[in-house]
C-alpha positions in Angstrom: -1.8 -14.3 -40.1 -5.1 -14.2 -38.2 -7.0 -17.3 -39.4 -5.6 -20.8 -39.7 -5.4 -22.1 -43.2 -8.2 -24.6 -42.5 -10.5 -21.7 -41.3 -9.7 -19.8 -44.5 -10.3 -23.0 -46.7 -13.7 -23.5 -45.1 -15.0 -20.4 -47.0 -14.7 -22.6 -50.2 -16.9 -25.5 -49.1 -19.8 -26.1 -51.3 -22.5 -28.7 -51.5 -21.8 -29.1 -55.3 -18.2 -28.2 -55.7 -17.4 -26.7 -59.1 -13.7 -26.4 -58.8 -10.6 -28.0 -57.3 -10.3 -25.8 -54.3 -14.0 -26.4 -53.4 -13.4 -30.2 -53.6 -10.3 -29.7 -51.5 -12.3 -27.8 -48.9 -15.0 -30.4 -48.8 -12.5 -33.2 -48.3 -10.5 -31.3 -45.7 -13.8 -30.8 -43.7 -14.3 -34.6 -43.8 -10.6 -35.2 -42.7 -10.9 -35.1 -38.9 -7.1 -35.2 -38.5 -6.4 -32.2 -40.7 -4.2 -29.6 -38.8 -7.0 -27.2 -38.3 -5.1 -24.6 -36.2 -2.0 -24.4 -38.4 -0.8 -21.2 -40.2 2.4 -23.0 -41.2 2.9 -24.0 -44.9 5.4 -26.8 -44.1 3.1 -28.4 -41.4 0.1 -28.3 -43.7 2.1 -29.4 -46.7 3.7 -32.3 -44.9 0.4 -33.5 -43.6 -1.2 -33.5 -47.0 1.7 -35.3 -48.6 1.2 -38.2 -46.2 -2.6 -38.1 -45.6 -4.1 -36.0 -48.4 -5.0 -38.9 -50.7 -8.1 -36.9 -51.6 -6.0 -34.2 -53.1 -5.5 -34.9 -56.8 -2.4 -32.6 -56.9 -0.3 -30.6 -54.4 -0.6 -27.8 -57.0 -4.2 -27.4 -55.7 -2.9 -26.8 -52.2 -0.3 -24.4 -53.4 -2.9 -22.4 -55.3 -5.1 -22.3 -52.2 -2.2 -21.3 -50.1 -1.3 -18.4 -52.4 -4.9 -17.1 -52.1 -4.7 -17.5 -48.3 -1.5 -15.5 -48.2 -3.0 -12.8 -50.3 -6.3 -12.5 -48.4 -5.2 -13.3 -44.8 -1.5 -12.3 -44.7 
């Protein structure tokens, strides 16, 4: 991996989010404690399980992680 998951996710930020991943990206941007330098699934997943109240479903994170692996891996 070359980019952190957060760095990858920021490509999806949008002023008027039209999908779940864009909403996730916008919320992660506002979350100043998000593990911004992590490339580790377990670290990011655990963080979101305890702190990601803005995430409607962990399935959204899993979908974004799959795209991350396909494009950055």
